[in-house]
C-alpha positions in Angstrom: -27.4 12.2 12.8 -26.3 8.3 14.6 -28.6 5.5 13.6 -28.9 3.7 16.9 -30.4 0.3 17.3 -32.8 -1.6 19.3 -30.7 -4.3 21.5 -32.2 -7.8 22.4 -30.2 -9.0 25.8 -30.4 -12.6 26.5 -29.4 -14.6 29.3 -28.8 -18.2 28.8 -29.0 -20.9 31.0 -29.0 -25.0 30.6 -32.8 -25.4 29.7 -34.0 -21.8 30.2 -33.2 -18.4 28.5 -34.4 -15.2 30.0 -34.7 -12.2 27.7 -35.4 -8.3 27.4 -35.5 -5.8 24.3 -34.2 -2.4 25.1 -35.5 0.3 22.9 -33.2 2.4 20.9 -34.9 5.9 21.7 -35.3 4.5 25.8 -32.8 2.5 26.5 -30.8 4.9 28.4 -33.7 5.3 30.9 -34.2 1.6 31.0 -30.4 0.9 31.7 -31.1 2.4 35.0 -34.3 1.0 36.2 -34.8 -2.9 37.0 -36.8 -4.5 34.5 -38.1 -8.2 34.6 -36.8 -10.6 32.0 -38.8 -12.5 29.9 -38.6 -16.5 30.6 -38.6 -18.9 27.8 -37.8 -23.0 28.3 -36.1 -25.1 25.7 -34.7 -28.8 25.3 -32.9 -28.6 22.0 -31.8 -26.8 19.1 -35.0 -27.1 17.4 -36.7 -24.9 20.3 -34.0 -22.3 19.9 -35.0 -22.2 16.3 -38.6 -21.5 17.0 -37.6 -19.0 19.7 -35.5 -17.0 17.5 -37.4 -17.0 14.7 -40.6 -15.4 16.7 -38.3 -13.2 18.5 -37.2 -11.5 15.1 -40.6 -11.0 14.0 -41.3 -8.8 17.0 -38.3 -6.6 16.4 -36.5 -4.2 14.0 -34.4 -5.8 11.3 -31.4 -3.8 12.2 -31.6 -4.9 16.0 -28.4 -6.2 17.5 -28.3 -9.3 20.3 -26.3 -9.9 23.3 -25.8 -13.0 24.8 -24.4 -13.8 27.9 -24.2 -17.5 29.1 -24.3 -18.9 32.6 -21.7 -20.0 34.7 -22.9 -23.8 34.5 -22.4 -23.5 30.8 -18.7 -22.2 30.7 -15.0 -23.4 32.9 -12.5 -21.8 34.4 -8.9 -22.3 35.1 -5.6 -20.3 36.3 -2.8 -20.2 33.9 1.2 -19.0 35.2 2.2 -17.2 32.9 5.8 -17.3 31.7 9.1 -15.3 33.1 9.3 -13.8 29.5 7.0 -11.1 28.4 4.5 -11.9 25.8 2.3 -9.9 23.1 -1.1 -10.7 22.8 -0.3 -13.0 19.5 1.9 -14.7 21.6 -0.1 -14.9 24.6 -3.5 -16.2 22.7 -0.8 -19.3 21.3 0.8 -20.0 24.5 -3.1 -20.4 26.1 -4.1 -22.5 23.0 -0.9 -24.6 24.0 -1.9 -25.5 27.8 -5.6 -25.7 26.6 -5.7 -29.5 27.1 -3.5 -29.1 30.6 -6.0 -27.4 32.2 -9.4 -29.1 30.3 -8.6 -32.1 29.2 -9.8 -30.8 26.0 -8.7 -30.2 22.4 -7.9 -26.3 21.7 -10.0 -26.7 18.5 -12.8 -27.9 20.3 -13.3 -25.3 22.9 -13.8 -21.0 22.6 -11.6 -19.1 25.4 -11.1 -16.1 26.3 -8.7 -14.6 29.3 -8.8 -12.2 32.0 -5.8 -11.3 34.1 -5.9 -12.1 37.6 -6.3 -9.3 40.4 -4.3 -11.6 43.0 -1.4 -12.6 40.9 0.0 -10.6 38.4 1.9 -13.4 36.9 -1.3 -15.6 36.4 -4.5 -15.2 34.2 -7.6 -17.0 34.3 -8.3 -18.8 31.0 -12.3 -19.2 30.4 -13.8 -21.9 27.9 -17.1 -22.6 26.6 -17.6 -25.9 24.1 -17.3 -24.7 20.5 -20.1 -26.6 19.1 -22.2 -25.0 21.7 -21.1 -21.4 20.1 -21.4 -22.6 16.7 -24.9 -23.2 17.3 -25.8 -20.3 18.4 -23.6 -18.4 15.6 -25.1 -20.6 12.9 -28.7 -19.7 13.8 -28.1 -15.8 13.9 -26.3 -16.4 10.3 -29.5 -18.4 9.3 -31.8 -15.5 10.0 -29.2 -12.6 9.2 -29.3 -11.3 12.8 -26.6 -9.3 14.0 -24.6 -11.0 17.3 -22.3 -8.2 19.0 -21.3 -10.3 22.0 -21.7 -13.9 22.7 -19.9 -14.5 26.5 -20.5 -14.1 30.3 -19.5 -11.5 32.7 -17.1 -12.9 35.0 -15.7 -10.9 37.9 -17.3 -7.7 36.5 -15.3 -8.2 33.2 -17.0 -9.2 29.8 -15.9 -12.3 28.4 -16.5 -13.0 25.0 -16.6 -16.0 22.9 -16.7 -14.2 19.5 -13.9 -14.3 17.3 -12.9 -10.8 17.9 -9.4 -11.0 17.9 -8.9 -12.9 14.6 -11.5 -10.2 13.2 -9.2 -7.4 15.0 -6.3 -9.1 13.0 -7.9 -9.2 9.5 -9.2 -5.6 9.8 -5.3 -4.8 10.9 -4.5 -6.4 7.8 -6.5 -4.8 5.6 -5.5 -1.4 6.7 -2.0 -2.4 5.7 -2.9 -3.6 2.7 -5.1 -0.3 2.0 -1.6 1.7 3.2 0.7 -0.3 1.2 -1.9 -0.1 -2.1 -2.0 3.9 -1.5 1.8 3.8 -1.2 2.3 2.2 -4.5 -0.7 4.0 -6.1 1.7 7.2 -5.2 5.1 5.8 -6.6 2.9 4.6 -9.4 1.5 8.4 -9.8 5.3 9.7 -9.4 6.9 7.7 -12.0 4.3 8.8 -14.4 4.9 12.2 -13.7 8.7 11.9 -14.0 7.8 9.9 -17.4 5.8 12.8 -19.0 7.8 15.6 -17.7 11.0 13.4 -19.5 9.0 13.1 -22.5 8.1 16.9 -22.1 12.1 17.2 -22.4 13.0 15.5 -25.2 10.5 16.8 -27.7 12.0 20.3 -26.3 15.3 18.8 -27.3 14.2 17.6 -30.5 12.8 20.7 -31.3 16.1 22.6 -30.5 17.8 20.0 -32.5 15.6 20.9 -35.6 16.0 24.6 -35.1 19.9 24.2 -35.0 19.8 21.9 -38.5 17.6 24.6 -40.0 20.4 27.3 -39.1 23.0 25.5 -40.2 21.2 24.7 -43.5 20.7 28.4 -44.1 24.1 29.4 -42.9 25.4 27.1 -45.5 23.0 28.4 -48.2 24.1 32.0 -47.6 27.7 31.1 -48.0 27.4 29.4 -51.2 25.7 32.3 -52.4 27.7 34.8 -51.1 31.2 33.2 -51.9 31.2 32.2 -55.3 35.0 32.1 -55.6 35.7 30.8 -51.8 39.3 30.6 -50.6 40.8 26.9 -49.5 39.4 28.3 -45.7 36.0 29.0 -46.8 35.8 25.8 -48.5 36.7 24.0 -45.4 34.1 26.0 -43.2 31.5 25.0 -45.9 32.1 21.4 -46.0 32.4 21.4 -42.1 29.1 23.4 -41.6 27.8 20.7 -44.3 29.2 17.5 -42.4 27.8 18.8 -39.1 24.4 19.5 -40.3 24.0 16.1 -41.9 26.3 14.1 -39.6 25.5 15.3 -36.0 24.1 12.8 -33.6 20.2 13.4 -32.2 21.4 14.2 -28.4 24.4 16.3 -29.2 24.0 20.2 -29.4 26.6 22.4 -30.6 26.8 26.2 -28.8 29.9 27.4 -30.5 31.9 27.1 -33.6 35.5 28.6 -34.1 37.6 28.1 -37.2 41.3 28.2 -37.7 43.1 27.5 -40.4 43.9 24.0 -40.7 41.8 23.6 -37.2 38.6 23.7 -35.7 37.0 24.1 -32.3 33.4 23.2 -31.4 31.7 23.4 -27.9 28.5 21.7 -27.3 26.0 19.7 -24.7 24.4 16.3 -24.4 23.3 14.3 -21.8 24.9 11.0 -22.8 28.8 10.8 -22.5 28.9 7.7 -24.8 27.1 9.9 -27.8 30.0 12.4 -27.5 33.0 9.7 -27.5 31.0 7.7 -30.4 30.6 11.3 -32.3 34.6 11.7 -32.0 35.3 8.0 -33.2 32.8 8.8 -36.3 34.5 12.1 -37.0 38.0 10.4 -37.0 37.1 7.7 -39.9 36.5 11.1 -42.3 39.2 11.9 -45.1 39.0 15.7 -44.6 40.1 15.0 -40.8 43.1 14.2 -39.7 42.8 14.5 -36.0 40.0 15.0 -33.7 40.0 14.6 -29.7 37.9 15.9 -26.8 39.8 18.4 -24.8 37.1 19.1 -21.5 33.9 17.4 -20.6 32.3 18.8 -17.4 28.9 18.2 -15.8 26.1 20.5 -15.0 23.1 18.4 -13.3 22.2 16.2 -16.0 23.9 17.8 -19.0 27.5 17.2 -19.9 29.7 20.1 -21.5 32.3 19.3 -23.8 35.0 20.8 -26.2 36.5 19.4 -29.2 39.8 20.1 -31.3 39.7 19.1 -34.9 42.9 19.4 -37.1 42.0 19.2 -40.9 43.2 17.8 -43.9 45.4 20.5 -45.7 44.0 19.2 -49.2 
């Protein structure tokens, strides 16, 4: 259900107000019929305060007000537009810069609006009213917390609104832009959180695989120790290498195959760090029972690096 408000339409002249109350339920019917306006004479701001205070007691708290100023309270001048095309913000700045030239009044001392001239496409008609007069009305409605939706006049069948609606529209657009940017940042933040959680889960899976490999290597070592009471030299080398790899294998390297020949060992595995692979190879070169260690191949597949290393063993 759409909530409809009562409307109070006030025509403002120099010393007289004429107003009518348009009921929300009957406003469509009233808009098509002629009604006499109620007159109120005033001399100063105190009289206006008394008028608004008395009027608000007769109407709904949700009513909205429209103020139409008489032509005697406004000033109108034509302004020629430059040859270059201006957007709305540039046009407003252009008008402000010409206010004093047109009306001999500072731009800060007036409220203005404009309409395009019907006769000349390169001209606009600038309409102003003194700022203190508008400020008095605005402050009066703020004092009694009343909704003021229109404060202007009708000029050549066009409604001229002196309320700062352009600034409010610009502020609204800025708030919408801030909302869009905030939403975009929120989406990026959620995406980064999801990727971080996914990476953490992958790391946990790799840690479990590493522990499993270490357990398998340890079991194989124990099995070799039990099954080979008098091992040969090659068997001893295999046993030593398995013990070495089970203890010294970095956490970011996983072995997938192990090939042994006399005095020679070939291992294949994977990692997602090239630095870990090279550091592991350099570490093997420092061991006494290894005479040579080199990386034969490294290939990549998405986020993993697959490598093959050849290790020559000490003959002793």
